N, C-alpha and C positions, 0 to 999 in steps of 0.2 A: 800673387793671387791664388796660387794653388793651395797655400797653407790656410787661406781664409775660407775655403769651401767647407760646407757642413759634412760631418761624418754620418754614417748610417746609424739611425736611432737604435739603441739597444733594447728599447721597450716595444718597439714596433713588431707586430705580429700580424701576418696577413689575415688571421681569423678575426682580428679586431676591425677589419675593414669590410663593410658590406659590399657584396658583389655588385649590386645595382648602382651604388655610389661610384664605384671604380669605373664601371662601364659607361656611366654618364659623363666622365671626365675625359676618357680616352678610349680609342677603339682598339688599343693593343690588348693582347691577352694579359691575364693577371700576372703571370710569371714575368713576361717581358716588361710590363709596366713597372713592376717592383724593381726589376734589374735596372731599368733605365733610371729610376729615381735614385738608385743607390750609386750609380757610376759617377766618377768625377768628370767635370767639364774639361775639355781640352783647352790648353793655354794658347792664347793668340799672340802672335809676334807683332812687333811694331809695324812691320811692313804690311801685314794683313789689316791692321787697324787703319793705317793710312789709306789703304785701298778702299776700305768700307766707309770711312768717314772723312769729311773734309777737314783740313788742318784747323780751320777756325772753330770747329766743334770739338776739337780734341780735349780741351780743358773741361768742357761741360760733360763730355762723354766719360772722362775719367772720374768726375764727381759722381755721376750716376752709377758707375760701376762699383764705386766704394760703398755707396748706400745700399745697393743690391747685395753686396757681400755681407754687410752688417746684418741686414734683415734675414739673410739665409742662415747666418750663424745662430740667431736667436729663435727663429721659428722652427717648428717640427717639420719633418719631411712633408712635402706638399700633399701627398696622398694619405697621410696618417690622420685618423679621426680621434679626437680626445674622448676617452671613455668617461661618461658622466652618469649620475643617478638616473637621469631620464632614459639614456640609452640602455643602462642596465635593466631598468624596469621593462623596457621594450623586449629585451632578450628573455626576461622572465615570462612575459606574456606569451612570446612565441613558444617557449618551452612548455608552458602550461597548456597551450593549444595542442601541442604535439601529444602530451599525455592524455588529453581528452579525446584525441582522434581514435577511432576504432582500430585497435591493434590486436594481433593474435597473442595468445598467452605466452608463446615463446619470445615474441618481440618484446613484450612488456617485462618479461623476466630478465632479459639480457640488456635492457635499456640502460645506457650509461648516463651519468650526470655530466652535463656539458662543462667544459673547462672554464667558462666565464663565471661560474657560480661563486668561486672564491673571491674574484675581483668584485663581483656584485655585492657580496656580503661585506667586503671591506667598505664599500661606499655607503651601504645601508647603515653600518655601524657608525660611520662618521656622521651621518645624518642624525642618528639617535643621540650621539654625544652632543651635537650642536643644540638639539632641543632640550637636553637635560641641563644645559647651561642656563644661567639666570636670564640671559637675553630673551630667549623664546618664552620662558616661563612667565616672565613679567608682562609680556605683551600677548599672552594667549588670548585668542578670540578677536584680536585686532589685525594681525597679519594673516589675512585670509589666504593668500597664495601660498605662503609657507605652511600654513596649517593643512591645506588641501594636499600639498606635495607630501607632507609627512604622513598623512592618512593613507595616501596612495602607496607609500613605501611600506607601511605596516600591513596594509591589505595584501600586497604581493608576498611579503614574507610569510604571512599566515597561510595563504593559499599554497605557497611553495612547500611549506612544512607539511601541510595536510596531504598534498599530492605525492611528495616523495615518500611519505610514510605508507602510502598505498601500494608503492611498487614492491613486487614480491622479492626483489633483490636488494631491498633497502638496507639489509644487514651489511652489505658490502660497502655502504657509505655511512657507517655509524658516526665517524668523526665529523663529517659534513652535517649530518642531521643534528648531532649534538650542538654544533655551532649555531645552526639555524634556530634550534630550540632556545638556546641561550640568548640570542639576539631578540627573538620574539618575546621571551620572558622579560627582557630588559625594556623593550618597547611597551609591553603591556603594563609593566610596573609604573612606567612614566605616565601612561594614559590613566591608570588607576589613580595616581596622585592628582593629576589634573582634574579628573572626574570629581574627586572628593573636594578639591579646592573650589571648583566652579559651583558645586552643589551647596557648599557651606557659605558661600559669599554671593548671594543673589543680588543682582543689580537690576533695577527697573528705571523707567523714565523718571518716576517720582524721586528716586534716590539721588538724582543729580541736584535736587533742590537742597537748600540748606537744612541742616539738622533741626534748626528751630522751627522751620515751617512744617517739617515732617512730624515733629512732636505735637505741634498744634493741631495738625490733621488727625493725629491719632486720638487726641483728647476730645474731638468733636463727636457728639452723639450721632449715631448712624453711619460713621465712617470706619467702623472697625473692620468691615470686610475688605477695605482697601489695603490695610497694612497686614491683615492676617493672611491673605492669600500669598502663596509662593509666587514671587514675581521675578522674572528674568528677562533680559533684553533678547531680542530675536537672535543676535549673534551668539550669545552664550547658549541659548536653547539649541541653535544649530550645532555648536561645538559639542554640547552634551549628547545630542542625538547621534553625531558621527562617532564620538568616542564609544558610546554604548553599542553602536552597530559593529564597530571594529572589534571590540572586546568579545562580543557574542560570537561573531564570525570566526574569531581566532581561538574559540574554545574556552574563553575566560568569562563565561556567563555567570558562574557562581560568584566570582570576585566582584564583577560589576554590580550584581544584585545586592551583594552584601554591603558594598559602599553606599549604594543608593538608599537601602533600607536604613542603615545607621544614620546617614545624614538627615534624612527626612524625619526619622523618629526623634532625633535630637532637636530638629526644628519644631516638631509638635510639642515636645516637652518644654521647650523654651516658651512657646506660645501659651501653654497651659499655666506655666509659672507667671507669665505676664498678666494673665487673667485672674491670678490669685488662687487657682485651684491646685491643690497639692494631692499627690497620690497617697491614699491612706488605706490600710488593710481593713478588712471587715472586723477582725479581732480588735484592732485599735479603735475603730469607730464605736464598737460596743462598750468600750471603756470610757468614752468621752461623755462629759456632761451635756445635757441637752442645749444649754446656752451656747456652748462652743460648737456643737453640731449644727445648731440653728443658723449660726453665722456662715457655715460652709454651704448650706443649701442654696442661697441665692447665687453664690459663685458657681456651684454645680449647674444650676439652671442656665446661667449666662454662658458658661463654657460649652455646655452641651448644644445649645442653640448655635453658638459660633462654629462648633465643629461640623455641624450639618452643612454650613456654608463652606467651610474649609475643605470638606471631603469632595465637594464638587470641583473645586479648583485643583485639588490634589489628584483627582482622577484625570483631569485635563493635562496636568503636568506630566504624569506617567505616560499618557498616550502620546504626548509630543516628543518625549525623550526616547521612548521605545516604539517609534512609529512602525517599524518593520517587524515587531514582535508583540502583537496584541495580547497573546497569551501571557507573556512575561509582564507586561504593563498591568494586566488585570490581576495577576497573582501578587505582584508587589503592592498594588493598591489594597487588595484584600488583606494581605498579611499586616500591613501597616495600620489600617483603619479598624479592622475587626477587633484587634486587641484593645483599642481605645474605647470602642463601643461596649465591649464586655466590662471594661474598667468602670465606665459610667453606670452600667446596669448594676454592678456589684455595689456601688455607692448607694443607689436607690434602694436596693434590697436590704442593705445594712441599716438604712434609716427606718425602713418599714419594720425591721426586727426589734427596734428599740422599745422600751416600755411605753405602753400607750398612755396618753394624757390628752385632755380636750384641746389644749393649746396647740397641739401638733397637727390638728386637722387641716388647717389652711396651708401649711407647708407641704403636707402630703398631697393636697389637691393641686398645688402649684407643680409639684413633681409629676403628678399624674398627667396633667395637661401637657407638660413638656415632652413626656414619653409619647403621648398620643399624637401631638402635632408634628413630631420629628419623624415619625414612622414613614409617611408618604415620601418624604425627601430621600430617606435612606433606601427605600424600595427601588427608586429609579437609578441609584448609583451602583448597586451590587448585582452580580449575575443572579438569575432567577433562583437557582438552588440555594445560594448563600442568602439571598434576600428572604426567601422563605424561612430559612433557619433563624436569621436575625429577627424576623417578624415574630416568630414563635417565642424567642427569648425575650424580646421587648414586651410582647403581650403578656407573658408570664410575670415579668417584673411589674408591669403596670397593674395587673390584677392583684398582685401582692400589696402594692401600695393602696389600691382601692379597697382591699379587704381590711387593711389597717384603718382606713377612714370609716368603713362600716362598723368596725369594732368600737371606734370612738363614739359613734352615734349610739351603739348599744350601751356603752358605759354611761353616756349622758342620760339615756333613758332610765337606766338602773339607778343613777344618782338621784333623779327626780322621785322615783318610787321610794328610795331609802331615806329621803330627807324628811325625817319625822321629828324634828326638833320641837320641844315642848315650851320654848320661850317665845312669846309673841313679840313682834317688832313693836317698839314704842310708837304711840300715836296713830297706829293703823296705817302707816305709810306703805309704800311699795316694798314688798319683801325682796331681799337680795337674790333669792332663787329666781324670782320673776325677772328681775333685771338681767341676770346672767343668762338664763335660758332664752329669753326672747331676743336679746341682742346676739347671742350666739347663733340662733336660728336665722336671724335677719342677715348676718354676715355670711352664713352658710348658703343662703339663697342667692347671694351674688355669684356663687358657683353652681347655680341650679342646673345648667346644662351638663356640666361635668358630673354633678351628683346624680343626675338622672341616668347617665351612662354607667356610673359606678353601681347604682342600685339595680339597674337592669342586668348588668353582668352578674351581680351577686344573686339576684333572683333566679337566674339560670342555674347557678350552682346549687341553690336551695331546691329547685325543682328536681335536680338530679339526685338529691338526697331524700329518700322517701321518709326518713325519720324527722325531717324538718318541716315546719309550717312554712308554706310559701307565701310570698307577698301577695300573690293573686288571691289566695284564700282570705287574707285579711281585707283586701280591697272589696271583695263582694259583701262581706259582713258589714263593713264600714259604710258602704254606699246604701245598703238597705236601711241603716239607722239614720243617716244624715240626708239622704236624697242627693248626694253628690253624684255627678255624672259617672257612668260606668268606666269611662276611659281614664280614670285617675291613675297616675303613674305610681311606681313603687316609692319614689322619694316623697311625693305628695302624701302618700299614705303614712309614711314614717313621720313626716312633719306634723300631720294632723294628730297622729297618735301621741306625739310628744306634747302638743298643745293641750290635748284632752287630759293627759296625765298631770300637766301643770295645773289645769283648772281643778282637778280632783284634789291635788295636794293643797291648793290654796283654800279650798272649801273646808278641808280638815283643819288647817291652821286658823281659819277664822273662828272656829269654835273655841279656841283658846281664850278669846275675849269674853269676859262676863257680861259686858254691856252689849246688848244687841245692836244698839245704834253704832257702836264702834265696829262691830262685825260687818255692818253694812258699809261703813266708810272704808274698811280694809278691802272688802271685795270690790267696791267702786274704784279705789285707788289702783289696785292691781289689774282689774279688768280694763280700766281706761288706759293704763300704760300699755297693755298688750294691743288694744285696738289702735291706739295712736301710732305705735311702731309699725303695725301691719299696714295701716293706711299711708304711712310716710315712706314706705319702701315698695316700689313697683314690683320688685322681684318676689318678695314674700307675699305680697298681696295677690299676685298672680297664682301663687301656690295654694294659699288657703281659700281664696275665692270670696265673692260677695255674700254668699250664703252664710259663711262663718261670721263675717263682719256684721250682718244684720242680726244674727243670733246673739252676738256679743253685745250689741247696742240694746237689744231688748232686755238682756240680763241686767245691764247697767240701770235701765229705767226702773226695773223692778226693785233693785237694791235701793235706788233713790226713794221710791215710794215707801219702802219699808222703814227707811231712816226717818222720813218725815212723820210717819205714823208713830214710831217708837219714841220720838223726841218731842216734836212740836204739836202734834195732835193732842198729846196728854197735857201739854202746857195750855193749849187753847181751852181745855176743860175749865180752867180757872176763870176764863172770861165768859163763860156761859151765862146766859140770863136765867136759865132754869133754876128755880129754888130761891131766887133773890127777893121775890115779892110775895106778899100775903095780903089778900083782900085789897089788892091794888096799891099796897104800900111797900116800899123797899125796906127790907129788914136790915137795919144798919149793922148789927153784930155779924150777920152772914156776909155782908158786903166787906166789912173790915177783914174777915177771915179770907175772903177771896183775894183781896189785894195782897194780904200778907203771904198767902200761899203762892201767888204768882211771883212776888218779889223773891221769895226763897228759891223757888224752882228755876227762875230765869238766871238768878245769880249762880246757882249750882251748874246749870247748863253752860253758862259762859265760862265759868272757872274751869270746867272739865274740857269742853270742846275747843277752847282756845289753845289747849295743848295738843290737840289732834292735828295731824298734818295731812293736807291735801296738796301735793306738790304740783299737780297739773293746774295751771292757772285757770284754764277754761272751766274745768270741773269745779274748782273752788268758787269761781264767779257764779256758775250755775247754781250751786248749792246756796250761796248767800242770797242771791236774787230770789230763789224759790222760797226761802225762809222768810225773807222780808215781805214777799207778796202775800204770805199767809198771815204773818204776825202783825205787821204794822196796821193794816186796815182794821183788824179785829181789835187791837188794843186801843186804837184811836177812837173807835166807835164805843167801846166799853167805857173809856175814860170820859168821853163827852157826855155820856148818859148818866153816869153814877158818881162822878167826882163831886158834884154839887151837893150830894147827900151828906157828905162828910162836912164837919164843921171847919170853917176856914181857919187857917193858922196852923197851930201845932198839930192838930189831928190830921189835917191834910198832908203835912210834911211827913208824918209818921207812916202813913199807909200808901201814899202815892210817891214812890221813890223814882219812878222813870217817866219821862215824857216820851212821846212817840219818836222824837229825834234821837233820844238816848238809846232806845231800843234798836233803832237803825244803825247807830254807830257801834254798839256792842256786837251786833251781828257781823259787822265788817271785820271784827277782830277774831272771828272764829277760824279755825283750821290753819293758823299760821305757825303753830308750834310754840307760841309764847303766852304763858299764863299771865293775866293782868288782873289785879284786884280792883273791883268796882269801887270799893271804898276809897282806894288810893286815887283812882281816876276822878272821883267826885270831889275830893279835896283839892 
């Protein structure tokens, strides 16, 4: 039995045993208790055993004694406490508390590092090795207890390193401090890797669904903000938050911020690429053809709008990860997003710097609206000072885009003035300049609110320039001439000026026609086209107003009257009764000449004006009806009164070539652009 008793543990040290724990087990002093634990038990004789136990219990007693001997051999001494990470951290906490206690300078200078430190570092290092193994890495964020324990371990090591470094005699413990630094560096490197992995592999509740469902969601309109936003589970957010906290507390703020910035910037770049927007330098954009650049503008608009949504969620993410460091979260968010905002502004400025042309106006206005509408959202995300700076930069870029739009209007105005072509359009139809200008202005008025803002901003710039004529000066002179209300906006003034320039240009072009009747048709065609476009669009109608419409309608009526007078009034002279009778008798030779003259003139009018074009069906119908209303009754009355004067038969057929119904049919063939021979029709 003596050989089976346990020997004294070689690893046992009484400093490993807490005094309170020992006192709670025995009332003996520490030295006596340790001595008692280490002494061998006396061997009992058979006689003693028989005296203490009955004979029938001897076998059972022997069995119990053997079991007790085996347990004693395997177990550590009864009073020895196993040293674990938890107890080591408790010792670190007590030591840190001692350092934080108010001590004199001499005490602090002579303070010694406790002997438990080496053992503690051994256990901490073992813990780090375990977490560096694949087991913990693969399950990070799922083993909450192990994660918390590891964080606690890293936290103590960081505090221990900082505290010992503050001791004035820390040079005496350089080897220990170097080891602590090495262990901390190793732990922080592990946390840095985990921080990067968790940031680069976001997981959300939606991500647990099948990839097919996720793709379908992404393709649905209005769902872009769901997959654009950085989305992490609460567990991963908690882990990211704790890692960031430990790295910052341990003095590894720079490494933590660098990993975060790189991961989130890569995420943004991936998102931009998914939206189809590619980074392009200003120099490269200047070399691009407009067709290629035009395809990039809708992508820019979509991406910029998406980014204003993304910025909000990005700020929330930074605040959740760096909860205890609001200044860091704000700085990271600013550094990440400000660069993207500047990148988008550079794109807009590069577009505004391209060579101006009329077709670019509407793209400019789309970009202008995007910059204008995105500003309030960005204002709420950035700190006041940066928000003011970005507001200034965005306003500057928006003004440059607006100035490009103003320049396009100036170019269009100049093009109207300079269109002095000497070739009249065939058939007096609507001139291409009219179609282009009116439709251009009509579509521009769909952006009337935006253009009002653009022109108002531009008028402020003009007022600041004493050498420029301001829009206000023009407004006053224009209102005195037209009677339009004094509150007319700069854009309304610009629009009316261009309409007036178009009218003047058309009046000049109408003089290219030698036939006055065709001049009237040309002016009616173009005036009617302008009026119908204005009446058909609420936007442009609200800009030019009812006064302009009434004025244009009055002009059209005058041109109509002039046309009737120049063409059909002269023809009606052939049907006049004046000069046909003498002494109450009809002079047959004069009557024959009247019929002959009417036939020739009507045939010439039909031949000529059937090639003229009146494209507006309503105007065409109005012209034909008005002509018939004048000609048919007059011709029918003249024919009924004088046709019997002619001899029946051959003489009648020679001079009376048209019946009233023929006249009506021939009038219906006018203004359709197709010349038709009357002789061929009659055959």
